[in-house]
Structures are given as C-alpha cells and as structure tokens.
C-alpha positions as CSV (number, residue, x, y, z in Angstrom):
1,M,-0.1,0.0,0.0
2,P,1.4,3.4,-0.9
3,E,2.4,5.8,1.8
4,T,0.0,8.8,2.3
5,I,1.9,12.2,2.5
6,T,0.1,14.9,4.6
7,L,1.0,18.6,3.7
8,P,0.6,21.4,5.9
9,P,-2.4,23.5,5.1
10,V,-2.0,26.5,2.7
11,Q,-3.0,29.6,3.9
12,L,-4.2,31.9,1.0
13,E,-3.9,35.6,1.9
14,T,-7.0,37.6,0.5
15,R,-6.8,41.2,-0.1
16,T,-9.8,43.2,-0.9
17,R,-9.1,46.5,-2.9
18,R,-11.3,49.4,-2.8
19,P,-13.0,50.0,-5.9
20,P,-11.7,52.9,-8.1
21,L,-13.5,56.1,-7.4
22,H,-15.0,58.5,-9.8
23,K,-15.8,62.2,-9.5
24,V,-19.1,63.7,-10.3
25,M,-18.5,67.0,-12.0
26,L,-20.9,69.9,-12.5
27,V,-20.2,71.9,-15.7
28,N,-21.4,75.6,-15.7
29,D,-23.6,76.9,-18.4
30,D,-25.1,80.4,-18.9
31,F,-28.7,79.3,-19.4
32,T,-29.8,77.2,-16.6
33,P,-31.3,79.2,-13.6
34,R,-29.1,79.1,-10.4
35,E,-32.2,78.0,-8.5
36,F,-32.7,75.0,-10.6
37,V,-29.2,74.0,-10.1
38,V,-29.5,74.1,-6.4
39,L,-32.6,72.3,-6.6
40,V,-31.0,69.3,-8.5
41,L,-28.0,69.3,-6.2
42,K,-30.3,69.0,-3.2
43,A,-32.6,66.3,-4.8
44,V,-29.8,63.9,-6.4
45,F,-26.8,64.6,-4.1
46,R,-28.7,65.4,-0.9
47,M,-27.1,68.6,-0.2
48,D,-28.5,71.2,2.1
49,E,-29.1,74.5,0.8
50,G,-25.8,76.1,1.7
51,Q,-23.8,73.1,0.4
52,A,-25.8,73.2,-2.9
53,S,-25.2,77.0,-3.4
54,K,-21.7,76.9,-2.6
55,V,-21.2,74.0,-5.3
56,M,-23.3,76.0,-7.8
57,M,-21.2,79.2,-7.2
58,T,-18.0,77.4,-7.5
59,A,-19.0,75.8,-10.7
60,H,-20.3,79.2,-12.1
61,Q,-16.9,81.0,-11.1
62,R,-14.5,78.2,-12.3
63,G,-16.5,76.6,-15.1
64,A,-16.8,73.3,-13.5
65,C,-16.3,71.6,-10.1
66,V,-16.5,68.3,-8.3
67,V,-19.9,67.8,-6.7
68,A,-19.1,64.3,-5.1
69,V,-16.9,61.1,-5.3
70,F,-18.5,57.7,-5.6
71,T,-17.8,54.3,-7.1
72,R,-18.0,54.2,-10.8
73,D,-21.6,52.9,-11.0
74,V,-23.0,55.2,-8.5
75,A,-21.2,58.3,-10.1
76,E,-22.6,57.4,-13.4
77,E,-25.9,56.9,-12.2
78,K,-26.3,60.1,-10.3
79,A,-24.6,62.2,-13.2
80,T,-27.1,60.7,-15.5
81,L,-30.1,61.3,-13.2
82,A,-29.1,64.9,-12.7
83,T,-28.6,65.6,-16.3
84,D,-31.7,63.9,-17.2
85,L,-33.8,66.1,-14.9
86,A,-32.3,69.1,-16.5
87,R,-33.2,67.7,-20.0
88,K,-36.8,67.2,-19.0
89,R,-37.0,71.0,-18.1
90,E,-35.1,71.8,-21.4
91,F,-32.0,73.1,-19.5
92,P,-28.6,72.3,-20.8
93,L,-27.2,71.5,-17.3
94,L,-24.6,68.7,-17.5
95,F,-23.0,66.6,-15.1
96,T,-20.0,64.4,-16.1
97,T,-17.9,61.7,-14.5
98,E,-14.1,61.1,-14.4
99,P,-11.8,58.8,-12.6
100,E,-10.5,60.2,-9.3
101,E,-6.6,60.5,-9.5
C-alpha cells in the first residue's frame, strides 16, 4: 500500500481592494437658472441649501467643479439622473464623471 503524505495546510492571503472612485463634475452653463441647479444638487446629491449654493457658485466661477466622489456605477447613475432632470426641463445643465486620480 502506498504511503500517504500529509502536507501542511496552505494559507491563502486574500486582499480586498477598494473599488476605483469617480468624481461627479458639474459643468457651468449660462442658461440654466441657479435656483434649478441648487434644486438638482439638493434632490440628487442630498445637499442642504448652503452646500448646494456653494457648489453651484464654484462651478459658476470656475467653469466646473467636483460635486461628489463615488464608485463608478453610483457616480454615473447620479450624473445621468441629474442631467436627465435638466433635460426634462429643457436646460443644458450637464453633469459628467471622471476617474479620481
């Protein structure tokens, strides 16, 4: 009868990595009313009035600004939802996503 060899158990090291994050960017335009931008920021990104106003003014002054950072799927979903809300009201308001560096 052949001899049975017992090997010590192998321990596998599992490392979980955080998913890559994406920024949601608000792009300024000269047509969408500021009040509507604030309304969208409050509704989609759950900002209070002060936060939404600050983000809106930053985009207005700089041309664009980061609204929030999420995983890719969440960032794309929120950017699409916010942009679609504007399109339904016929505003050119645009939210985009890009990888966080």
